N, C-alpha and C positions, 0 to 999 in steps of 0.2 A: 758025690758030692762035694765040691771044692767052694766055698764062698766066694763073692768078689773080693771080699775087707783081704780074703787071707791069701792074695796073688801081692796085696804091697806088700815092698822091702818093707817101709814106715810102722809095718802093719808087727812084721817079724823082729824087727829091730826093735819098738816100745815092745814085744815083749819080755825079749831076754835083758831090758834095762830095767822089765818090772819084777825080774829074778831077782837083780842083781840090788838093785832098790832095797828087796827085802828080804837080802840074806845079808847088808850090810845096815839095818834096823835092826840083827840078831843085841850087835854090841851097845845099843839103849841104852840107862838104865832101866830100874823096873816102872818110878816112879811117869815118867816121860811112854809108858806101852801104849795107854791111853788117851797118850794128849800128843804129842807132835811127832810121833810114831806113824799115829791114826791119821791126822794133816795130810802125814807126807804116802804114808798110801794109798788115799782115796786121791789127792793127785796126780797120783804115778799108773794108776789102776787109770783112772779115767784119762788120757792119752793112749793106750791103743784100743776102748771101747770109746768113746767116742768117735774113733777114724772106721769099725767097725757097722759103728749107728749110722754116719755116716753115707757111707754104701749105700747102703737099703734108701736113702735119698734118692729121688729123683732129677729134683734139678742140683744144677748144677751151685747154683745160688744154698743151697742147702748141703746138696758137696762141702765146698766154702766154709761155710757155716762152724760144720763140725771141726773143718781139719780145724780151723783156728782158734776152738776150742783146748783142740788136741793141745797144740800147741803152747797156748798161758801152760793150758796145765803140767805143761813140761816147765813152764819157766818156773810156774810160783813151788812143784816140786824140788829145781835146780836150790832156790833160792830159802824153800826149807834146810834143805840138806848145809846151804852156807852159812844158815845160822846155827846148823846141828854142829856143827864143827864149827862154830864160833864156841861155841856151849860146852867143846872137847868133847862133847857122847862119839863122833867119830873124829879119825883123823882126817889131819887135811892130805898127806899120801891118799887117804880110802880115795877122797874128794878126786885126786889131782886122774887115779885111775878110773874113777866113772867116769870124769869127763867124756872122751872120747866120746865113751856111745850116747853122754849124751849130746856130745855134737853131729852123729852119725844123729840121730834120732829129727834133730830139728833139720839139720840140713837137706833131709829127703822129707823132712813138714812142709817143707819153703821150696821144691821142689812142686808136690802134691798142691800149694795155693795156685804157687804159679799156672802149673796146668790146669789147676782150671778158675784163675781168674782169666786166662785166654780165651779158655771156651765160652765164659761169658760175657767177653769181648767180638769172640765173634761172632755170636748171638745176636750181639745188640745191632750190629751194625745192618 
């Protein structure tokens, strides 16, 4: 049996992004393993996790809420990765290589958000 979230491209791509980010975090200095690394891990794992949780909700409004949380977590993780680059924990090149995956997930989340907003607007008419 496949759950509905497993069919979402946004969920599939965000899982791939989680793996990429976790691998990138291996290059952080040891003293950051339980500070900035933990924050980034929590934020990036929140993206597919909230998508999965949102699909279990019944209303479009609730689904939309969890998609928006996922998007916010994606932006939080990206911001933290920018800070990690500023601190020279990761190279600018590493961030540049990661950016297309972040952009893909953002685009897919925006598409899901638009879909559920449209559903809400249709139901309210």
